Structure formats: structure tokens, C-alpha cells
C-alpha positions in Angstrom: 161.4 129.8 6.0 158.4 127.6 6.2 158.5 127.2 2.1 161.6 125.1 2.8 160.6 122.2 4.9 164.3 120.8 5.3 165.1 124.0 7.1 162.2 124.0 9.3 163.7 120.1 9.8 167.1 121.3 11.0 166.1 123.7 13.4 164.1 120.8 15.1 166.7 119.0 14.9 169.1 121.5 16.5 166.5 121.9 19.5 166.5 118.7 20.1 170.3 118.3 20.3 170.8 120.7 22.5 167.8 119.3 25.0 169.2 116.0 24.9 172.9 116.7 24.3 173.9 114.4 27.6 172.4 111.3 26.1 175.5 111.4 23.2 178.2 112.6 26.0 179.5 109.2 27.0 181.8 110.2 30.6 184.9 108.2 30.8 184.7 104.6 32.9 187.7 103.2 32.6 190.2 104.0 34.9 193.1 106.4 34.1 196.4 104.7 33.2 195.3 101.1 32.9 197.6 99.2 31.0 195.2 97.1 28.6 195.8 95.0 25.9 193.1 95.7 23.6 191.4 94.6 20.0 190.1 97.3 17.6 189.7 98.1 13.6 191.0 100.8 11.9 189.2 103.9 10.8 191.9 105.9 9.6 195.8 106.7 9.8 196.8 110.2 10.2 200.5 112.2 9.6 203.6 110.4 7.9 206.4 108.5 9.6 207.6 110.3 12.2 203.7 111.8 13.5 201.4 108.5 13.0 198.3 108.2 14.7 195.6 105.8 14.4 192.1 106.4 15.3 190.7 102.6 16.3 186.6 102.1 16.5 185.0 99.0 18.2 187.6 98.6 20.6 187.4 95.6 23.4 189.8 94.1 25.8 188.5 91.0 24.5 185.4 89.8 26.9 183.8 93.6 27.2 183.6 96.8 25.2 186.3 99.9 26.2 184.9 102.4 23.5 183.2 103.5 20.3 186.5 105.2 19.0 190.0 105.7 20.1 193.3 107.7 18.7 196.2 105.5 19.7 199.8 107.1 19.2 202.5 104.7 17.6 204.8 105.7 19.3 207.6 103.0 19.3 205.7 101.6 16.3 206.6 103.7 14.2 208.1 101.1 11.4 205.1 99.4 11.1 203.1 102.4 10.0 203.9 101.2 6.2 202.3 97.9 7.0 199.1 98.9 8.3 195.8 99.5 6.7 192.6 100.9 6.9 189.8 98.5 8.0 192.7 95.8 9.7 191.9 94.4 12.8 194.8 95.2 15.3 196.0 94.3 18.9 197.4 97.4 21.1 199.0 97.2 24.2 199.3 100.5 26.3 198.1 102.2 29.0 194.5 103.7 28.6 193.7 108.2 29.4 190.5 110.1 29.1 191.1 112.8 27.3 191.9 116.2 29.6 189.8 118.7 30.6 190.4 122.1 31.0 191.7 123.9 34.6 191.6 127.4 33.4 189.3 129.9 31.7 189.5 130.2 28.0 191.7 126.7 28.3 191.8 124.2 24.7 189.2 122.0 26.1 190.5 118.5 24.6 188.1 116.5 26.5 185.4 117.9 24.0 186.7 118.5 21.2 187.5 114.7 20.8 184.0 113.8 23.2 182.2 115.8 20.4 184.3 113.5 17.0 183.2 110.7 19.9 186.7 109.3 20.8 186.6 109.0 24.2 190.0 107.5 24.9 193.7 107.6 24.1 196.9 105.6 24.7 201.1 105.5 23.4 201.1 102.2 22.1 203.6 100.0 23.7 203.1 96.9 21.2 200.6 97.2 18.1 200.3 94.2 16.1 198.3 93.1 12.7 195.7 89.7 13.8 193.8 90.6 10.5 194.7 91.4 7.4 191.8 92.2 5.1 191.2 96.1 5.1 189.0 98.6 2.5 190.7 98.6 -0.8 189.2 101.5 -1.9 190.0 103.8 1.0 193.0 102.6 1.6 194.3 103.3 -2.0 192.8 106.5 -1.9 194.8 107.1 1.4 198.2 105.5 0.0 197.5 108.0 -2.9 197.2 111.2 -0.4 200.7 110.0 1.3 202.2 109.7 -2.5 201.3 113.2 -3.0 202.5 114.5 0.2 205.7 113.0 -0.5 205.8 114.6 -4.1 204.7 118.3 -3.1 208.1 117.8 -0.6 210.2 117.1 -3.2 208.9 119.9 -5.4 208.5 122.5 -2.6 210.3 123.7 -0.2 209.3 122.3 3.6 207.2 125.8 4.1 205.2 125.3 1.4 204.6 121.9 0.5 203.0 122.0 4.0 200.5 125.2 2.8 199.5 122.9 0.0 199.4 119.4 1.6 196.3 121.8 4.1 194.1 122.8 0.8 194.7 120.1 -1.3 194.8 116.9 0.6 193.3 118.2 4.0 196.7 117.0 5.6 197.4 119.9 8.0 200.4 117.7 10.4 203.1 119.1 8.2 202.3 122.8 8.7 204.7 125.5 9.8 203.8 126.5 13.0 204.8 130.3 12.2 202.7 130.3 8.7 199.8 128.5 10.5 199.7 131.4 13.3 200.1 134.0 10.7 197.4 133.0 8.3 194.9 133.2 11.9 196.0 136.3 12.5 195.1 137.8 9.5 191.4 136.0 9.9 192.4 133.6 6.6 192.8 130.3 8.4 189.8 129.1 6.4 191.9 129.3 3.0 193.7 126.3 4.7 190.6 124.1 5.1 189.0 122.2 2.5 186.5 124.6 1.4 182.9 125.1 -0.3 185.5 126.8 -2.6 187.7 124.4 -2.9 184.8 122.1 -4.0 183.3 124.5 -6.1 186.3 124.7 -8.5 186.7 121.4 -8.8 183.1 120.5 -9.1 182.1 123.2 -11.4 184.8 122.9 -12.8 185.4 119.7 -13.8 181.4 119.9 -14.8 181.5 122.3 -17.2 184.6 120.3 -18.6 183.3 117.2 -19.1 179.9 118.1 -20.4 181.3 120.7 -22.8 183.8 118.6 -24.9 183.2 114.6 -24.0 180.0 113.8 -22.0 176.4 114.9 -22.3 175.2 116.4 -19.4 173.9 112.8 -17.4 176.9 111.6 -17.6 179.0 114.7 -16.6 177.8 115.6 -13.8 177.2 111.4 -12.6 181.3 111.5 -13.3 181.7 115.1 -11.6 179.3 113.5 -8.6 181.5 110.3 -8.4 184.8 112.1 -8.1 183.9 114.6 -5.6 183.1 111.5 -3.4 186.2 110.2 -3.7 188.2 113.6 -3.3 186.1 113.6 -0.2 187.2 110.2 1.3 190.5 111.2 -0.2 191.1 114.1 1.7 189.2 112.7 5.4 185.8 113.9 5.1 186.1 117.0 6.9 183.1 119.1 8.2 183.8 121.8 5.2 184.4 118.8 3.2 181.1 116.8 3.5 179.0 120.3 3.9 181.1 121.2 0.6 180.4 117.7 -1.4 176.7 118.1 -0.2 176.1 121.2 -1.5 178.1 120.6 -4.7 176.1 116.8 -4.9 172.7 119.2 -4.7 174.1 121.3 -7.9 175.1 119.2 -10.0 171.4 116.6 -9.3 169.2 120.1 -9.8 170.9 120.8 -13.1 170.7 117.1 -14.1 166.5 117.4 -13.1 166.4 120.1 -14.7 164.8 122.1 -11.4 166.1 125.1 -10.0 168.9 125.0 -7.3 168.4 126.6 -3.6 171.5 126.8 -2.0 170.0 127.3 1.7 168.0 124.0 1.3 171.5 122.3 0.1 173.1 124.5 3.5 170.4 122.9 5.6 170.4 119.4 3.8 174.1 119.0 4.7 174.1 120.2 7.9 170.6 118.0 8.9 172.9 115.1 7.6 175.8 115.8 9.6 174.2 115.7 13.2 171.9 113.0 11.9 175.2 110.7 11.8 177.2 112.8 14.1 174.7 114.9 16.9 177.6 116.9 19.1 179.3 118.1 16.0 176.7 121.1 16.8 179.0 122.2 19.2 182.7 121.8 16.7 184.1 125.7 16.5 184.8 124.3 12.9 181.2 122.8 12.5 179.7 126.4 13.4 182.6 128.2 11.2 182.2 126.5 8.1 178.1 127.0 8.0 178.2 130.1 9.1 180.6 131.4 7.0 178.4 129.7 3.9 174.9 131.3 5.4 176.4 135.0 5.7 177.3 134.7 2.3 174.2 133.6 1.2 171.9 135.7 3.6 173.7 139.0 4.6 176.0 138.1 0.6 172.7 138.6 -1.1 171.5 141.7 1.0 174.4 143.8 0.5 174.8 143.3 -3.2 171.1 144.1 -3.5 171.9 147.7 -1.7 175.2 148.2 -3.6 174.3 146.4 -7.0 175.4 150.0 -8.8 179.0 149.8 -7.7 180.7 147.9 -9.8 183.2 144.8 -7.9 181.0 144.9 -4.9 180.0 141.2 -5.0 183.4 140.0 -3.5 183.2 142.7 -0.9 179.5 141.9 0.2 180.2 138.2 0.9 183.1 139.4 2.6 181.3 141.7 4.7 178.7 139.0 5.3 181.2 136.4 6.4 182.4 139.0 9.3 179.1 140.0 10.5 178.2 136.4 11.4 181.3 134.4 12.0 181.9 137.5 14.6 180.3 136.2 17.5 181.9 132.4 17.1 185.9 133.9 16.7 185.0 135.8 19.8 183.5 132.9 21.8 186.1 130.6 20.5 189.3 132.9 20.6 188.5 136.0 22.5 190.3 138.6 19.7 189.0 139.9 15.8 191.8 140.0 12.8 190.8 143.7 12.6 191.7 143.6 8.6 190.8 140.2 8.7 187.8 141.8 6.0 190.4 143.4 4.0 193.3 140.3 3.8 190.5 138.6 2.1 189.3 141.0 -0.5 193.5 141.0 -1.3 194.0 137.4 -1.5 191.0 135.4 -1.9 191.4 136.7 -5.7 194.2 134.6 -6.0 192.7 131.4 -4.5 191.8 129.5 -7.5 194.8 129.8 -9.6 197.0 128.2 -6.3 194.5 125.5 -6.2 194.4 124.2 -9.9 198.4 125.2 -10.2 199.2 123.2 -6.6 196.6 120.3 -8.0 198.0 120.6 -10.9 201.1 120.6 -10.0 201.5 117.9 -7.0 199.8 114.9 -9.8 201.8 115.7 -12.4 204.8 115.3 -9.6 203.5 112.1 -9.2 205.1 110.7 -12.3 207.7 113.3 -12.6 209.6 115.4 -10.2 210.7 118.0 -12.6 207.7 119.1 -14.4 206.2 118.8 -10.9 208.5 121.2 -9.7 208.0 123.6 -12.9 204.4 123.8 -12.7 204.3 124.3 -8.9 206.7 127.5 -9.7 203.9 130.0 -9.4 202.0 128.7 -6.6 205.9 129.7 -4.2 205.6 133.1 -5.6 201.0 133.7 -4.8 202.4 132.0 -1.4 204.8 134.5 -0.7 202.6 137.4 -1.8 200.0 136.0 0.9 203.2 135.9 3.8 203.9 139.2 2.6 200.5 140.7 2.7 199.8 139.1 5.9 202.8 140.8 7.0 202.4 143.7 6.3 199.0 144.5 7.7 200.4 142.6 10.9 202.6 146.3 11.0 199.4 148.0 11.3 198.3 149.6 14.7 195.5 147.6 16.6 196.2 144.5 14.3 194.0 142.4 16.8 191.5 143.3 19.3 191.7 140.8 22.5 188.4 141.8 23.3 187.6 138.6 25.9 184.6 136.3 25.4 181.2 137.6 25.4 178.5 136.2 27.1 175.6 133.7 25.6 173.1 137.0 26.0 175.2 138.8 24.4 175.9 136.8 21.3 172.4 135.8 21.5 171.0 139.7 21.5 173.9 140.5 18.6 172.0 137.6 16.1 168.5 138.5 17.2 169.4 142.6 16.3 171.0 141.6 13.0 167.8 139.9 12.4 165.2 142.7 12.9 168.1 144.9 11.0 167.3 142.8 8.1 163.7 142.4 8.3 163.1 146.8 8.7 166.1 147.9 6.0 163.4 147.5 3.2 160.6 149.1 5.1 162.7 152.1 6.5 163.6 154.9 4.1 165.8 156.9 6.7 169.6 155.0 7.3 167.9 155.1 11.1 167.5 151.5 10.8 171.9 151.6 11.3 171.5 152.2 15.0 170.2 148.7 15.3 173.5 147.4 13.5 176.2 149.7 15.3 174.2 148.8 18.7 174.5 145.3 18.0 178.0 145.3 17.6 178.7 147.5 20.2 176.9 145.0 22.5 178.9 141.9 21.3 181.8 144.1 21.6 181.6 145.1 25.6 181.9 142.5 27.5 181.2 143.1 31.2 182.4 140.1 31.9 185.6 140.8 31.2 185.4 143.6 34.2 186.4 143.7 37.7 185.0 145.1 40.3 187.2 145.3 43.3 190.4 143.0 43.5 190.3 139.8 41.6 193.5 137.4 41.8 193.7 133.9 40.3 195.9 130.9 41.0 195.8 129.4 37.3 196.6 125.5 36.9 199.4 125.4 34.6 200.3 121.9 35.8 203.4 121.8 38.6 204.5 125.9 38.3 203.3 128.7 39.6 201.2 131.4 37.8 199.2 134.4 39.6 197.5 137.0 37.7 196.0 140.0 39.9 193.8 142.1 38.3 191.9 145.6 39.5 189.9 147.7 37.1 192.8 149.5 35.9 195.7 147.1 36.4 197.2 143.7 34.9 199.5 141.8 37.5 200.8 138.7 37.1 203.4 136.8 39.8 205.1 133.9 38.0 204.1 131.9 35.1 205.8 128.6 34.1 205.8 124.6 34.1 208.1 121.7 34.1 205.2 119.6 32.8 203.1 121.3 30.5 204.6 121.6 27.0 204.4 125.8 26.2 202.6 126.9 29.4 202.5 129.8 28.5 201.0 130.0 25.0 198.9 126.9 26.0 197.4 127.6 29.5 198.4 132.1 30.1 197.7 133.7 27.2 194.5 131.9 26.3 193.7 132.9 30.0 194.0 136.5 29.8 192.9 136.4 26.5 189.5 134.8 27.9 189.8 137.8 30.3 190.2 140.5 27.7 193.1 141.6 29.0 195.3 143.6 26.7 198.1 145.3 28.5 200.1 143.5 31.5 201.5 146.2 33.7 204.2 144.1 35.7 205.7 140.7 35.1 206.7 139.8 39.1 209.5 136.9 39.1 209.8 134.8 42.5 213.4 132.9 40.7 214.6 131.9 38.2 213.5 128.0 37.7 211.9 127.5 34.2 209.1 126.0 36.7 208.1 129.6 37.3 209.4 131.6 34.0 209.3 129.8 31.0 205.7 130.6 29.9 206.5 134.3 30.6 209.2 134.1 28.5 207.2 132.7 25.9 205.2 135.8 26.5 207.5 138.6 26.5 209.2 137.5 23.6 206.2 136.9 21.9 204.2 139.5 23.2 203.5 141.7 19.7 202.1 138.3 18.1 200.2 137.4 20.7 198.8 141.1 20.9 199.7 141.8 24.3 201.5 145.0 25.7 204.2 144.4 28.4 205.0 146.7 31.5 208.2 146.1 33.5 209.6 142.5 34.6 210.7 143.0 38.3 213.0 140.2 39.9 214.8 139.6 43.0 218.1 140.9 43.5 220.6 139.0 44.9 224.6 138.8 45.0 223.9 135.3 43.8 222.7 134.6 39.8 222.5 131.5 38.6 222.4 130.8 35.3 219.1 130.9 34.7 218.7 134.4 36.1 221.3 135.8 34.2 219.9 133.9 30.4 216.5 135.1 32.2 217.5 138.7 32.3 219.4 138.6 28.5 216.2 137.0 27.0 214.2 140.3 28.4 216.6 143.0 27.4 216.6 141.4 23.8 212.9 141.8 24.1 213.0 145.2 24.8 211.7 145.1 28.7 212.6 147.0 31.3 213.8 145.7 34.6 213.3 146.5 37.7 214.8 144.6 41.2 213.6 144.3 44.4 214.5 143.5 48.2 213.3 143.7 51.3 211.3 146.7 52.0 211.0 148.3 48.6 207.3 148.3 47.6 205.4 149.5 44.7 201.7 151.0 43.9 200.2 149.9 41.6 196.4 151.3 41.0 194.8 150.0 44.3 197.2 147.6 45.2 200.1 147.8 47.3 202.9 145.4 46.5 205.4 144.7 49.5 208.7 143.3 49.1 209.8 141.0 52.4 212.5 139.1 51.3 215.0 138.8 50.4 218.0 140.4 51.9 220.9 141.1 49.6 223.5 140.9 51.9 222.8 137.0 52.6 223.5 133.4 50.9 220.8 130.9 51.7 222.1 127.1 51.5 219.0 126.2 49.2 218.7 128.2 45.5 214.7 128.2 46.4 215.6 130.7 49.6 216.7 133.2 47.1 212.8 133.5 45.7 211.5 137.2 46.0 208.2 136.9 48.3 205.6 139.6 48.1 203.1 141.1 50.3 199.7 142.1 48.8 197.7 144.8 50.2 194.0 145.4 48.9 192.2 147.8 51.2 192.4 146.0 54.1 192.8 142.3 52.5 196.4 140.8 53.2 198.4 138.1 51.0 201.9 137.0 51.0 202.6 134.9 48.5 205.8 133.0 48.6 207.2 131.4 45.4 209.5 128.3 46.3 210.2 129.6 49.2 211.7 126.7 52.0 211.9 126.5 55.8 215.7 128.7 56.7 214.1 131.4 54.2 210.7 131.4 56.1 212.2 131.7 59.9 214.5 134.6 57.9 211.5 136.4 57.9 209.7 135.6 60.7 209.7 139.2 62.5 208.1 141.0 59.2 205.0 138.4 59.2 201.6 139.3 60.0 198.6 137.6 59.3 197.1 137.7 56.2 193.7 136.4 54.8 195.9 134.3 51.5 198.8 132.1 51.5 200.5 131.1 48.5 202.0 128.1 49.3 205.3 127.6 49.3 207.3 125.2 47.0 203.8 123.4 45.5 203.1 122.8 48.7 206.6 121.0 50.0 206.8 119.7 53.5 210.4 121.5 53.5 207.9 124.6 53.2 205.0 125.9 55.0 206.5 125.5 58.7 204.3 125.2 61.6 205.7 128.7 63.3 205.5 130.5 59.7 201.6 129.3 59.9 201.4 130.3 63.4 202.8 134.3 62.7 200.5 134.7 59.3 197.2 132.3 60.2 196.3 132.2 56.6 192.6 131.7 55.8 192.5 130.6 52.4 196.0 128.8 51.2 196.3 127.7 47.6 199.0 124.5 46.2 200.4 125.0 42.9 201.0 121.6 41.7 200.7 119.3 38.8 198.3 116.0 38.2 200.7 113.4 39.2 203.3 115.6 40.0 206.7 113.2 40.5 207.0 115.2 43.7 204.2 114.2 45.6 203.1 117.8 46.6 201.2 119.3 48.4 202.8 117.1 51.1 200.8 115.1 53.3 202.9 116.7 56.4 202.1 119.8 54.7 198.0 119.7 54.4 198.2 119.3 57.8 200.1 121.9 59.3 197.9 123.5 57.0 194.7 122.0 58.8 195.7 122.9 62.4 196.4 126.4 61.5 192.8 126.2 59.8 193.2 127.3 56.4 190.7 126.9 53.6 193.0 124.1 51.4 193.0 124.7 47.3 194.9 123.5 44.8 194.6 123.8 41.0 195.4 119.9 39.9 192.4 119.2 41.3 190.0 122.3 41.4 191.5 123.6 38.6 192.0 127.9 39.0 191.2 129.3 42.4 190.1 132.1 42.2 189.7 134.7 45.0 187.4 138.3 45.1 187.8 141.2 47.3 186.8 144.2 48.0 188.8 145.5 50.1 186.7 144.3 53.4 185.7 141.0 52.4 186.7 137.9 50.3 184.8 135.0 48.5 186.9 132.0 46.9 185.8 130.1 43.6 187.3 127.1 41.9 187.0 126.9 37.8 186.5 123.2 38.3 185.5 121.3 41.4 187.2 117.6 41.5 190.0 116.8 38.4 191.9 114.0 38.5 
């Protein structure tokens, strides 16, 4: 390492970034929802016609700077798409918002993601106009060429194939089928979809070889290849992996040109140093870490395994894949909380065909710019390769334990893992026996065992799902969900509930209680129930209120559960379930009565864990509260009815319960005004400590059966 000054410089710079991270972070200063007229320069245009968005830099309101970079969705101005050019000065009118911070453990951090790219705000433009027609001709020409290529691919291939090829060749992932993207991720081959070192190596090294052998001398071939690589990087949008690959390829060409030895590790350090110099917060991007971690794994561990198995034929690809898995495993667990168990084998099977896929796809796409018929013929082979890829992925998904949900390891675990791997590498040459492999086993074991996901006693979490409800109840051996849905968050099951469950290492959901059939209580649960095999969850039983008057939502929910093969249970007043150490007792509804409000059909559950009691009320309103008054007894925890509506949590109801903790599950800036001022005042008079999910994020109550404690995911939200 000391013989590589670039590597040492990189390490010093990384330490500096870690120490002074806050210096580059910019907290939003603009008030949420302010409608402004802004001026800025178009830096990039992404998407096509119906999905157009802009990156606008140096945004001002004419007097003061608003931000360095802003994400702008075109909205009603999509017709302007064809007249926009990179480098133009434009005027934007729209409401400005900051990106959302996560409200739950495991949730995607939209704010951090864009902050790392230097983007502080977003807006859906009400109006966009060009005020300066001058633009950057080279960048715009390459963008237009990319658009033409994408359209030619769509004309020659099916939408499914075109989306994959567009991602692999042009770095455009907006048109990809979500099912395919998910399938590749689940099998550990999502890196195939990114412009990577393999892409650049095939293009750069292949072009250099052809030019040198048949057309040009070495110096000219290296120069032309280098220029074309840079242009290709601009063409694809210069993602993190593309920048890395281009710089490393340029270093290789430069070494060949100068007659020097090419050191891949130094080239890797140089590319990382240059990227972090220009954009320090990229260090915290998952894509950056995975991109550099992958190459580092191939260089260090791939070389290590190749040396150990040099007498065995065909071990090079396996050694490289194994090295990548060892380096990236902690990163994948820290980011996605699960591991594709057969990812190593998927890469071994599929990677040998990638070169053929890229070459035929790129050649066919270029030819299709001039002749769709010939392009369609040339792209024929790509279709069969992609079908083969998809077939292998589906075959692997049928195998047992395809995806292992392990939860998020702690930073200490990750550090110990890498330290042990380093020790293993250092001592393996000095040990004649195989006992040093115990260090390797220990490293993997420490990483995969996540004590932070374990529960001692009772853990009850009210998730932030927007305007909706979801409560996760856990003990050391049982998991229960009560409701799961939202009326203002799209795909709450996929983006809010499932990530939390995976973060906690939860694979089995023993019971799913549905208080009533409104979509803000059920749509997220249906996502999980119907897609449980893909998500990696095992679903036990679904519990519904036993009522004689079923609305259409209730009937449809039953049908979809049965179609998914899930068992249904029904509860009414007096029924109880013992779930490990938890006892769930139904105190409502009454089967034989009719209620004026649909909300009063809600399943009301009393939870008992030792001497700790809680009441989960669904959307119960005042009439329903009066009907169960004689059954009520004091509780420590109350999930406030109907998101804190003023028609719920009456004074007499609260006097009976005397709750110590009250949680409102409501959405940010919801149109109903939940929780109502009247309800909060009644809670205050009852002596309850109040929490709201849109302000504090997820609210967690822990109990040992006697005492309890309350924690929140964030102090303030919005």
C-alpha cells in the first residue's frame, strides 16, 4: 500500500470526508410549498416524452440563489420536451419542496439520495419557458443520439427487451419493466443492467485492438479509443460506474501508450479520488460503494482464489465472482437487508453471455438508426439471450431459500467482518493447515447474525405509512401486523411496510389483523400477501372482523386472500388468540348489530403482554366506543381511533381507558386535519403522552410485561 501513493491519498481523502461530512450537506432553507418563479440552466434531460424530468443548476429567483441543483418534473409542459436543450436558460414556475426523509427504519432515504448528488429541491413545474436559446452542442447532440437509439430499440424489439437493452447500452432505466428489474435484483445480477467496467472494457479494449491491428498505429489507436470512450460516457450520462470504468480504461490505454505497467489498483484509486474530489458525498451512495467494491473484490480476492486454485481449469470466473460476493455482501445487507443465496451461481451461468448480448445489442441498435428491418434481424439474438437470462432467474427462484432475509447488520459487525477478512488474507500464506478458514467462517457468521433484529419482551411499532394505519407487534418468536395501508402513499406495502420488516430480519408474519376493509388499512397488506413469494415472506393467517354486513371492499379482500392461498380467520366480541406470550382479545364488533358508520364495524383488539395492556381501535368512532364502554379497562397504550378524528376518542371513552400513551397514525398535511385539535385536547386532559407518525415517524413501544419505554424514529417530520 505504501508503494501506491494514490491509494494512500484516497484513504486520507476518505477520512477527511468522514470527518467533515456536514460541511458538504445542505439542509433545506426554502419553505415547503412556496410557489416561485425561478431561473436556471438545464444541466441534464432524462426520460422520454411522458416521463420527462430535468436537472437544473444554479437556480435563482432573480435576486438570490435558491439552490445549486434542482429536480424538475415537466408536468403539463411535456409538449416543450422536444424544444428543450442542454445548456439553455429556462424560467420555471412551480411549488418548491424538499425531498422526504424516511419515517421508518429500513425506508428508502429520498432526501439523502438526492443530497449525495447535490440536488436540494424538487418541483412539479406549472409553467416552463426558454429565455436563452443557446445550448451545449456536443452534449445535446449525444443526448439526441441517445433518444434516437432508444426509439430505434423500441421499434425493433418488444417493450420488455428494449427496456433492458436501453439500460445496458445507454444507461436509461426509466423504460424498464419493473418485474424484470426486480427479478434481476432478486437473483444478484442487477449489475448487468448498469454501465460497468465490463461494458467499457469490451468497447474500449475491443476498439483499441481492432484499430491497432487493422487501421492505425498504437498511439493513434489509443488516442481515438480514449476519445470515443469519453464520448460514450457523456452519451450514457456518466454514472458512477461509468466514470470509474472510463478512467480505469484511460489509465490502461495511457500505460500501453507509454510502455508502462498498468496497475489496476492504482487506476481504481485514481478514479475514486477524482470522483470524490468533485462530489465528496458520493462516498455514501450505495451505487458508488458497490461499483468500487466489486472491482476491489475482483482485484484482491479474485486474485487470491485464482492463485489458490490455479491448477484447476475454469476457476478464474468463479474466483472473481466469489471475490465480488465477499466484498459486497455487507453492503447489500446494509442497503437491502437480504441476500440472493444463488447470486454466485447466477453470475457464473449468465456472465459468459454478456459480451455477446452487449455487442449484438449495440450493433443492432446502431444499425436500426438507418434500417429498422436489418436492425430487427441483428437484434434477434439478443431476444433469445434475454429469454435465457429470464428462464435461469425464474428457475433459481424455484429453489428453496432463494432469498435470505437477515436484517440490517450494525456498523460494528460490518467493520469486524472486513477486519477478519483482512486478517485471513494476511495469514493464509503462512499457514500450512486449513484452520485459518475458521476466521473466514467466523467473519461470515458475525455478519449474518444480527442481534439488532432480535427482540427481548414486547416490541410494538406504529409505522409511518402516511394517511393510513399499520402496527407491527413482535416478541422473540412471533410477529403480528395490525392493518397495513395508506390513502396518500403509493405502494405503502412495497416501500414502507416490507422494507421495515426486512430491516428487522422478519421472514414470517404469523398473523395479519384487518380492523376493517377501507383501502387505507388494507392495500399495503394486499401487496405483501399477493407478492409474498417474491418479497421473501411467509404469511400465516389473516384475521377479519366477523360481521353480517359486508361491503364490496370486504368481499374483494376475502377473494384476493383466498386466491393467494392465505387462510382466513374471523373474530367477534369475546374471541381471543394466544400468539406466543401475547394475548389478543376482540372487544368489538357485535355480529348482530348494525351501525350507522362503516367505521364502527372496526375490529377492536385488546393486547395483553404480562401486565402491559394496549387497545387498537381501527377507525372506531364515538357510537362504537359507547357500545363497548362496559368492556373497557385501563390501558398503557392506545392507538387512537380513526387517525385522531374529532369523532373518535370521546371524553368518556378516555376516562375509562386512562391511556398513558396515545399514537395517531396520520399523513403529512392530510386534507382531513387529523389529528383534530379537539381530540388532542381531550387526550391532554386524560393525561396521555401523544405521538403522531407524520411528526415523529415510526413510534416504538417496548415492554418487559411490567414497565415500558417509548422511542421515535425521528424527532420532527415536517
